[in-house]
N, C-alpha and C positions, 0 to 999 in steps of 0.2 A: 257316643263318642266323642274324643276329646285329641282335636288335628292340633296339635301342638305345634305344625309348619306354621300352621299360620303362625303360626305367632315366630315363632324363630325370625330369623334375620337373614342374608346370606354376606360373608363376608369377600375380601376385591384376591385372596386368594380361587377363587371359586365364581369366580367371571363377574362378581358384577358388584352396584353401588354397596362402598359399606351401608350404608341403610339413607332411609326416608321416615324418619319415624320407627325404623327399629335400630334393639345398642347395638352399638359395635362393636366385636370382640375384635381380641387381640392377640394370639398368638404365643404363647409364652417361650422364654428362652431355656435350652435342656436343664442353667442349672437352676431355676427358677424355677420349674415345673409343676406350673398352678401355685396353691395356695402353701404347700407341702414344703415343710422347713427341717431338713437334715443336722441333726449335730454330727460331726466327726470327731469332735473331741477335740486333744489338745491339736489335730492336722491344723488348723487352723487359726494358733494361736502364738505369741512372737511376734518379732519384727520381721521385718523383708531376707530374712536371711535363702538361705537353700531350698529348707522345707515345707519353708513358703511359700517358693516363689512353687516349688510342685505341685502344690493346695493351690493353687489362682485358676481363679473362675475360667481362663483363658487356655488355659494346658490340655492335652487333648484327652490323657488317661483321665486325668480329677474332672473332666465331663463324664466321660460312662463308666465313672465310680454315680457319680451321682444319679443320671440314667438308670443303673441297674440297677439301683439303693430306691430309685421312687418307685422301679415296676414292679416290685415286690412290694412295695407299701399294700394293708388293705382298704380296700374304696369306703368312704366315709359315708355311704348312700349306701340305707337297708335297698337290698335288688328284692331280697325272698320275703312271703307275708311271715308274717307273729305268728308263730305255735303249728305251724305247720312242718313238716318232718321231708326230708328227698328220698325218695324210689327208689336207687337202681336196678335193673337190669340189663343184664346183655342178650338180646333175641336174635342172631346171628353173625354169621361170621363169613366171607366173602373174600378171596384169593386171589391173588391177580401180581403172577411175577414173576412178568415180563416188565410193566414198572418203577416196581418197588421190590429188587429184589434181592433187601432187609429185612423190608417190613409187608410181606408178600398179604397176610391177613389183616381184613380190615371189618369193624367191629360196629356194628348199629345196637348203640346203647339206647333205652329207651327208658324217661325218668318222668316222673310222678311225683310234686307239688302241688296239692292242692286238688284243687279239682282240673289243674294244667296238665296234659300227660304231652308230652311230645318225643321225639329222636337225634342221635347225634353220628353222624361215621369217625370213629378214632384209626388210628393203627398203635398201635403199639410203643413207637415214637412219643408219641402227641403224651400216653403214659408215662415216657420216662421222663419227659421235658418236665411235663407238672409236678413229677415229684423231688426235679434239680429245685424250681421257683419257688417252692413251701421246705425243703431245706434249707434252701440262703435263707428265706425270711422268718424260721426258730434256732439261725442263728443270728442274727441282730440282735443287739442290745437296746431296751425302747423300752417306757417307762409307761403306756398310754395299757398293755396287758401284760395280763397280770403272766409270772412264769407256771401255772399247771394250767391255763387254758391254753400252755402250745404244747400238750406232750408231741409224742413222739410220729414219724409221720409213716406213717404203712409201708410196706415192700412190698414189690414186686415180683412176682414170680421168677426163678432164679432158673427156670427152663426160657434157649438159645427159642429168637422166636422163628425161624428156621429148623428147628427141630419140628415142631407143630407141622404136620405138614398134612394131613388132610380137616378139611371142616368138620367133620364129623367123626364120633367114638369119644370115645372112654380119654385121651388126650386133648383134646378142646375142650371138653367139659372142663373140663380140671383146670383148663385157664382160660377158662370164663371167670370161672368159680373166683377164683386168683383177684383176674382183674372186679370181678365187682365187689369183694370185700376188699378190694384197695379204696377203691372209688365210694362203697358207706358213709367206710369207717373217715374218711374226710366229711364227706355230706353231716357224721354225727360231730363233728369237730365245727366250731360258728366263727374261729377262725381260720381257720383255710377252706370256709366254706364262701365268706367272700370276699375270698382274695381274691383279688383280682384278674392271676391266671387264671381261676378255677372260674369264675365265669366266662370266660374265653372259651374254656375249657364244656362250660356245657353250653352256650352259645346261648346268655343271660343276659340282661343289663332290665335298667328301670321300670322300661316300656312290656317287659314281657308279662306282667304281672295284674295287670292292670285289668280287670273285668273290661271297660268300657270298652279296651280294642279289638275286645275280640281273642279266641284262643291261643295260645304259644304257638308260635311260627319258626319258621329259618331266621337264625341271624348267626352274623358271622363279618369279619374281615377279608376288606375288601381296596382295590385302589380307584379312587373317583377322576377319572379327570371334567377339572373344571369346564365351564363354560360349557353349550349343550343348547341356550336356552330361546323360542324362539323369537321373545320379543322380552328387550330393546335387542337389534341384530348386535353381533362381534360388531367389536368396536377399534381391533387389537391388530384385525390383519387385515381380512375382504368384508366385503359386505352381505353377503347367506350365510350367513350361521346353521352349520350341518355339526354333525357329532364326529367328521374328517375335521375339523379347523385345527391346523399344528399348534394354535396359544397356546392350549391350554393344558394344564399345571397337572400333575396323579399327584393325592391323596394317600394316604391314608384314610377310610371313616367305614363306620360303622352300620352296615345293614341292615333293619328291620321289615320281612316282610309281615300284613296283617293280611285283615278279613278283604279291606278293600281299598288300601291302597299300601306302599313303599316308603318307605323314610331312610335318613342318615346319618347319623351321628357323628362330632365328633368324640373320638376316642377318650382324648387328653382332659377336656374341660369336661364330657358324658353330656355335650351339647346338642337338640336336637336341628342340626342345619337347616331340611329340607325336607319337605315331601309331596311324594307321585301321587294324586286320587289316581281308583280306577277312571276311565268313562270308552268313550266313545269309541276314543282313539288312540285307548291303548292298547301297546303290545309289547314282546319280547322276545328278544333275539339271542343266542349265542352261537358261536364260531367264525375264526377268521373270516369267512369267505358275508358275514349277515355283516360282522360289529367293525372287519377292518387291524384289529390284533389280534393276538393267540390268547386263547383263554377268555377272552372277552363276550362282555353277557350287555347287551342294551337295552334301555329300556326307553319306554314314549307311549308319551301321553299330549292331550293337545300343550299343550304350555311349554312344552321339554323332552329331548332327550337326552338321557344320562347312559356313561358311557364309563363300562366298568369293564375291573381285568379282577380274575382271580391264578388260583398259584397254581392250579393244573385242570387239564380239561374237565375230569373229574366234578371236580369243587364247582366250574362252571355251572355242569350240566344241572348238581345239585340244584344249583337258586333257578336257573333252568324250569328240570318237572316244581320245583315250591310255587314259586309265583303258576305258576302254569293250573296248578291245585287250586291254589283261591279265585281265578279267576274262573273255573271249572263252576265251583262251588257255589249257591244259591248267592249268596253274602253278595260275590262280588262279580257273576254274572248279569248278577239288575242294573249294574250299573254302567257295561260294556253293550249289552244288549241293544234297540233302538226303541222308543218307544212313545206312546201318544201326542200328535203333535208337535212330533220330535224333541220332547220334554228330555233332560238329562235323566231327571230321574223316574221310579218305575211310579204308578199309581197308588193310592197309599188310601184306602177303603178304612172307614168309619174313625177319620183322625178330629179331633173337635176344635171348633170351629165361631171365631165371633169374628160378627161381622159392626163397620163403622160408617155412619152416615155424614161424621161432621166430627173438627178439632178436638172439642169441646173432651168428648167418650175418649177419643183417640189419643190423646197427647196422657188425659189421666188412666191408662190404663198403662203407655209407655210410660210412668213417671212411678205408677206400684212394679213394671215388674223392673225400672231399675234397678229402683229401693231393695229389694231383694233381692237381687242382683247377687252369688256366693264366688264365681270363678271364672267368667270371662263375659265382655257383652262386647259384640257386631255391630258397625252403625253402617252404615255406609247412604250415603244421599249427593243429591244432586245442588241444593243447596245447606247448609246446616249454619243456623248462629249460637254459637254461648250461651249468648244473656236471654234465652230463650226460654219464658217462664211457661216448664210443663201445666202444673196449675193451678185456677186463680180462683179457686171457693176459698169465699171472704177473703177476700184481701191477698193482692199480690205480696210473698215472701222466696228471701231468698233460698230459702232451702231448698223450694220445689225449682228452684231455677238450673238450665242441666248442667250447666259448666259445672256448681256446686254440687247437683249430683255428683257429676263423673269424678270429681275432686274425694268426693266423700269418700266412695267406693274405692276408685287405687290405693286411697290411702287404707286404704282396710286388707288389699291385696288382690283386689280385681286387678286382670290384666281387660286392656277396654286399648281393641283397636277401628276404629275409623278412615271411614277411603272414598274419598269427597271428589267434586271431579274437581280439573284442573282449565279453568277457563279460558279463554281467549276476551281479556282485560275490553280490549277497544268493543268487544261486538257484546258483553254480555260483563257485568262488573256483580261477582257472588260474593266478594272480599272469602274465599277457601284459604290464602295466605295468612290473613291474619285471622283466616280462626285455626288451622294447623297451629300459629306460632300458640295462639289462646291455649289449645287443648292442649300442646304439648309441654308448653310450662305450667302448667297445673302441677303435675306429678309424673315419674318417668315412667311409669306402672299404663300409659297413653302414648301409643303410638298413634303416628296420622298416615298418610299415604295419599296421596295426588295423583287422579293418570286422567285422559293421557296426556303426554307432548307431542303436540300438535305441530307436525314434525313431515315434510311431505317425504320425503327420503323412507322413513321408515313407514307410511301407507298411511298415517294415521293422520286427516286434516279433519273442523269442526265434526269431530263425533263426540257424546258424552252418552254415558252409561244409562240413564238417568232413571236408579234405581232405589226405590226406600227402603229403604231394610235396617230393622231393627229387630235381633236376636241376644238372648240372655239366657246364657249357662246353655246355651242347646237344646233348653227344654218348650222355651216358647219364643214365635218369631213373630214379627209384625210387618206388612206389606199392605203396597198400595202405594198413594198416589201424594200420601205427606211428608213433606221435608220441615226435615225439625231446625225453624226455619222464621224471617216475620212474615207476619200477612196471612198463617198459616192457620192460626189458632182463632176458630170461632163453634160457635152451637146453634143449634135449631134454630134460635130467633133471628141469627142473621141482622144485628142492631147493625143501624148505620153510623153511630155519632157517636162517641162517648166521653165525656163533657165533667163539667166537676160532678161530684157527686153530689143526687138532693134527691127528695121522697116525688114522688109521680102521685099525680094530679087523678083522681076516680074521675073527675068530671069530665066530660065536652069538651069544655073548651080550652084551647091552643094554652100553654105558660109560655110564660113571656124570656124568652131564655136567649134572646138578642144575636138570635141568625140571623146571617144573612144570604145573599148569594142561590146556593144552588139550589140551598136546601128552607130555603124562605116558602115553597109551593107543600112540601111533603112532612113539614115537621108535626103535625098528628099521627101521622103515618110513622114516623120515625119514635117518637114518642110512646105509641102505642104498640110495642112490642121494644123497648130500650131492659137491658137488665143491669138495673142499676146497684150498689153496695148497699144496706143498710148501714145509715150513718155510727150505728153503735154499735157493727163487727169489729170484733180486737182477733190479734192474734199472737199468741206469746213470743210468734218468733218474726212473728213481718218487724225489720226496723223500718226507722222511719229516714234512716237518711241512706246510703250507697257509699260506697269506701268512695275512694278515688282512683282506685284501680279501675272503674267502670265509664269509663271513656272520659274517667279524668272529672266526671259531673258531683256534685258534694251532695245535692237535693235532688228525690222523683218524686212526683204524685207519684204515689205505691198507689192510692185510691182505685186510681186510672185500671180499665181490664186489660185496653189497650196504651202500653207510656211505649211513649220514642216515635221511632219507624214503625214499632208495630203494628200500628194502627196507619195504613195499608193499600195506600188508592196509587198506583202503576202511574195512571192517567193526568193525575194534576198532582204531582211531587215539585217540591225546587231542589234537588236534587238529593242522592241516594250520603251519605257520610256516614260507609258501614266503620269508623274509628270511635266515631259516638251517637253507639246506637240508644241511646233517651232523649237525643233531639230532635223533635217534630219536623219535619219534612213536607206536611201535608199542612193545612190552617181548617184542623176542626171543625170550624165557627163559619166558614166559608162552603166547604166540599166534603162530603161524606170519605167512611171508606169503603176499600170495596170487600163485601162479604163472599166468606169465601166457602164454595161446597167440593166437595171430593168425599172419597168412596177410601173405604181399607180393612182391614182384614189381623185376625192372631191362628195363627195356626198351633199346634202341644204334640208332639209325642212325634213321630218317623217326620212325619209333614215337615215340623221346626229342623231337626235333623239335616234335613235335607237343605232346606231353607242356608243352615249354619252352613254345612259344606259347601252351596254354590261363591260364599259370601270366603269361605276360605280359596276356593279354586279360583276364584276372582282376585284375590291377596297376592298370593303366590304367583301368579301369572306377571303383576304390577309388579312386586318389591325386588 
């Protein structure tokens, strides 16, 4: 499952910061309407005369004309699966003369596309509105569409809707057949099928037919009130964040219901704005008594409350029923039920797992997984050092340095999301600000958040998530006690020293190394377990120098296993200059490095997807 909420960021209109590591989004003006350029011919030619003034972008009539023209343009993004037709059938008719005297019949339409099956409910006025939009679209001059591809728009049954007095009988059957023929002809025409008004009529979007996201469910336009996030608290008015907060702004959003989450999209740009994952606190309410607004729909989970509004009570009730149906199925029910040890995820049987007991094997596996990433990378760490070398076999190579790997994958189109602990520098300085700046400057596809804000008023003080997670493509996940930072890489030999490369002597005599101080009494033991590199080892990718960007140093001894501050001993260091990672802060000839023993694990399949879901949930909570 790909939760692109994880990946999107919310803007100001949703009552949140524009970004901290997320792309800033700008709402285009009506005249510019995204990236679409509208040619209105001679209307805009000439000098500043009366005709030119009428065509000015500030003229309300001109703005409405461009808006209507833009809405009739087909979507540029393919929504439907290539090579698969759409089959239409009307399965049921309901009649309601009280609320809709002119359009009393409500038609249930079943659609099939590949292995996706879904239903929508429409009245005759919706069929008429769709035909009007398609007629306007066909009448427009265009260059990108061939004329023969826009055949005549099919007609609708002539009999007035009020004349269909019963939901059974030959009259209604003839009516259903006419509407089926109308829709089927539109579905058979590629230009009409991908028109935006047709997509709205069918309740489909670019997330509808993605197999990894589950079956097609209900979608459509709603009005969403901004705010409702439980953290941080509302800063515009009161100090208590609740859905009844009066500072919210109503905006149109395209709501999508899936097996394990609900998401909403900005209709104009078709960008995913946010995702509400199903969790043990997820609930849905409908009606003015529970939501405080007419035709309201209130969604709640652990991170936020989302208040939506439909255009009628029936539509709000349809949303309520559609979401509850997903919650009652096994895929959704697995996330709202209580689990063993109060876990957020169910027990996963037969999960492939690998264990690590030293940093060498753990970081090797992480490096290989990152190198094979194709879509997205999630990293959550308490401490992260961008200059960390993950692989150290045959010498140190920039190719296997963490920042170089992330930059290389980001340039290939992989989305990288990093969540770091936001420390109190007076207590502990682990350089999260520097790490964030370095990573975000590498490529726009790398997004970084720091958390939490240590705010007494917000209820968070001296708290750290202390999680160490790496997830690649939601197929493989690493977790355990290893931060991607200095001092964590080690092997089972646990070497105490890392001096200039040398050949070890097999004799029992102690080599003359010139070591003094603490190591004088244990040099034999140290060199009996020391792993050094052969002098003739070469690596074509290993540079002899490091660029000036790496802390401003032009030469680094890459023949060492622990370079600079990676030779780590917090009890005997002269300082920790995090902006100079290749400067020794421990005297190597006087003090040993501190060995690091920890444990890690790697899980695959459903277990990895659960870890990814945890990351996505925390990311949405923080941003």
